[in-house]
N, C-alpha and C positions, 0 to 999 in steps of 0.2 A: 764406183768402186772405192775411190779415195774417200768419198764422203762416208761410206759405210765403215771403213777402217777408222777414220777419225771419230766417227760417232761411237763406235765400240770402245775405242781407247778412252774417250771422254767419259763414257758410262762406267768403264772399269775404274778410272781414277776417282770418280764421284763415289762409287760404292766403296772403294778402298778407304777413302777419307772418312766416310760416315760410319763405317762399321769398325768399332774399336777391338772387337774380338777376332777379327780375321787375321790369319797369319801373314807374315811379310811376303812380299812378292819374291819368289825364288828364282834360281838361275834358269830353270826350264821355261818359266813364264816369260822371263826377259828374252830368252832366245826365241820363243814363239812370237813374241811381240815384234822383235827385230826382223824376223823372217817374213812375217806378214806385211809389215810396213815396207821392208826392202822390196819385196815382190810387187807391192802396190805402186811404189815409186818407179820401179823399172817399167811397169806396164804404162804408167803415165808418161814416162819419157819416150817409150816406143810409140805411143799414140801421138805425141807431139811431133815426133820426127815424121811419122806417116802423114799427118795433117800438113806439115810444111812441104813435103814432097807433092802432096795432092794440089796445093795451091801454087806450086812453082810455075806452071804455065801461065796462070792468071797474073802472077806477080811480074813475070817477064813481059807479058803483053802490056801491063800498066806502065812498066818502065820504058818500053818502046814508045808508048804514047806520050811520054814526057811527065809522068806522075813523079813528084819529088819523093825521095826515099823517106823523108820525115813523115810524110802522109801515110806511107805504108807502115812505118813503125808505130805511129799513133793509132792506126786502125788495129794493129795487133795488140797494143796496150789497152785499147777500148774493149776488145773482145775478152781479154784476160780479166779486166776489171768487171765486166758484166757477169762473167762466170763466177768470179769470187763474190760479187755482191748478191748473186742469187743463191749459190750453194753454201756459202759461209753460214748465214743465219739458218738455212734449212738443216744443215748438219747439226748445229747446236740444238735446234728444236727437237729433232729426232733423237739426239743423245739424251736430252732431258726427259723426253717421254719414255725412252727405253729404260732409264734408270729409276724413274718415278715409282713404279710398283715395288721395286726391290728395296727401296729406302724406308718403307713404312713398316 
């Protein structure tokens, strides 16, 4: 969902920059953009909290077995980096493909 909103925002700015005859972005467009982005970020935060609670038992078990907390933090950073490495370029590709037919 975050990728879809980011892709739509990127496509909107690409189309806005290339079309010189389009009107300026008005206050309702800005309000809509902020509302959609805010709801998306709230959904992302909720999903992150739920994922943290789902892994709480596993994390507690690893800590009881003596796993260092730095290892748990580095595993979380590795997961976040893998998600960003996969979905970052994918979002840009989808945004470019979505804006491509409208820029010609």
